[in-house]
C-alpha positions as CSV (number, residue, x, y, z in Angstrom):
1,M,23.1,-25.2,81.0
2,S,26.3,-23.3,80.5
3,R,26.2,-22.3,84.3
4,F,25.4,-25.8,85.3
5,T,28.8,-26.8,84.1
6,E,30.3,-24.0,85.2
7,V,29.0,-24.9,89.0
8,K,30.1,-28.7,88.2
9,D,33.6,-27.8,87.5
10,L,34.0,-25.4,90.4
11,V,33.3,-28.1,92.7
12,A,35.1,-30.6,90.9
13,S,38.1,-28.2,91.1
14,L,37.3,-27.8,95.1
15,E,37.8,-31.5,95.8
16,E,41.6,-31.4,96.4
17,D,41.4,-28.3,98.7
18,F,38.2,-30.0,101.1
19,E,40.9,-33.9,101.1
20,K,43.5,-31.2,102.4
21,F,41.6,-29.8,105.0
22,Y,39.2,-32.6,106.4
23,E,41.9,-35.6,106.0
24,K,45.5,-34.0,106.8
25,G,44.2,-30.8,108.6
26,N,45.9,-28.2,105.9
27,K,44.0,-24.7,107.1
28,A,45.0,-22.7,103.9
29,A,43.6,-25.6,101.6
30,G,40.3,-24.6,104.4
31,T,40.4,-20.9,103.5
32,R,40.3,-21.7,99.7
33,V,37.2,-24.1,100.1
34,R,35.4,-20.8,102.2
35,N,36.2,-18.6,98.9
36,G,35.1,-21.5,97.0
37,M,32.1,-22.1,98.6
38,Q,31.3,-18.7,98.4
39,E,31.7,-18.6,94.9
40,I,29.5,-21.2,94.3
41,K,26.6,-19.4,96.6
42,N,27.0,-16.4,94.3
43,L,26.9,-18.3,91.0
44,A,23.7,-20.3,92.4
45,Q,22.2,-16.9,93.3
46,D,23.1,-15.6,89.7
47,I,21.6,-18.7,88.3
48,R,18.1,-18.0,90.3
49,K,17.8,-14.8,89.1
50,E,18.2,-15.6,85.9
51,V,16.1,-18.7,85.9
52,T,13.0,-16.4,87.7
53,E,13.6,-13.9,85.0
54,I,13.0,-16.2,82.1
55,K,9.9,-17.9,83.9
56,N,8.6,-14.3,84.4
57,S,9.0,-12.8,81.3
58,S,7.4,-15.7,79.4
59,K,4.0,-15.1,81.2
């Protein structure tokens, strides 16, 4: 469950940059959003691998 909390925290930390980019057109915030989304993608992939390993080990 700590991984899930990590994803939630990362999404929450990007909220301000999303607002800056979409509402104010701040390009630097857009770069931070893209980097953060890449981190989320990598973390999600790690979680998927972990879940698969746990699921397959119980067989």
